[in-house]
C-alpha positions, 0 to 999 in steps of 0.5 A: 781556835780561830780567836786564838789565831787572831789574837796571836796575829794581832800581837805579832802585828803590834810587835812589828808595828812597835819595832817599825815605829821605834826604827823611824822615831829613834834616828830622828830623836838622836839627830835632833839631840845632835843638831840642837847645840849646833844650830844658831841664829844669823847673829850668833853663828861663827864666821865661816868661809862657806855657807851651803844652801840646800836646793828646794822647789821652783815656781813654774817660771823657773824662779826660786820657790818660797822654800828655796828663796827663804834659804837663799835670803838667809845665806845672803844675810849671812854674807852681807853680815860678814859671816861668810865669804862664799855661798855654795848653792846646791840643788837639782839640775837633772833636766835643762828646764829645772835648775835649782842652783841657777834660780838660787844664784839669780835670787842672790845676785838680785840682792847684792851678792857678787857673782864671783862669790856664788858657787853652784853645785848642779848635782845636789839632787839630795841632801846626801849628795850635797854634803858628800859633794861639798867635801869631795868635789868642792873641798869644803872642810867647814861651813854654815848650813842654811835650811828650814828647821824641819830639814836642819837635823838631817843636813847637820848629821850628813855634812858632819858625817862626811867630814864637813865641820858644820853648824846651822842657821835656820831659814825663817824669813817667811811664814809657812802654813801649818799644814805645809809644815806638818807635811814636811815634818812627817815626810822628814821622819822617813827621810831621816831614816833613809839618811841613816840607812844610806850612811850605815849600810847602802853608802850610795855614790852621788854624781861625781866629777873633777874636783872644783875646790872653792878658792 
């Protein structure tokens, strides 16, 4: 009797595990198919008025960390190459001592981008927030998105979902350790599921404010 109960419970666990795995893998598969034809190189991407840079971690001194500097460098390359006229740098600034947009701004300034062509979004706490605010606060209708390959699928999906006609350019100016990339890709599977859940069911409102359309 006990063996039958254990076998039954094992089968239930397998079914539930398969459903959970499918629920995690399917959104990433779909978003991957969606993103592939919308991802280009710096040379091949279409020209847009705005390039959007997604926030990432900082160093202890408050300067842009390797992931963020990689993204901003790609945006700078697009700007200097005539592919974009404005750089919208989004990121987290919930604490005075932690300011991703300003760190990105300093990096871009140091590489020759005029301050008047840099726009900062201090409330881009998540990719969801950055895309939502790009449309509803900054009035962006179309853009080039800059981020690393592991994050590109979610970024393209969310920005296009919120009405920002977007294409992507991968930031790949530096080498990252395999273990770091493996961890980011693992974490991204859950982040993609969360993104799908947010747009279809939860629909959270990010921090908003007065419109600041990019002129």
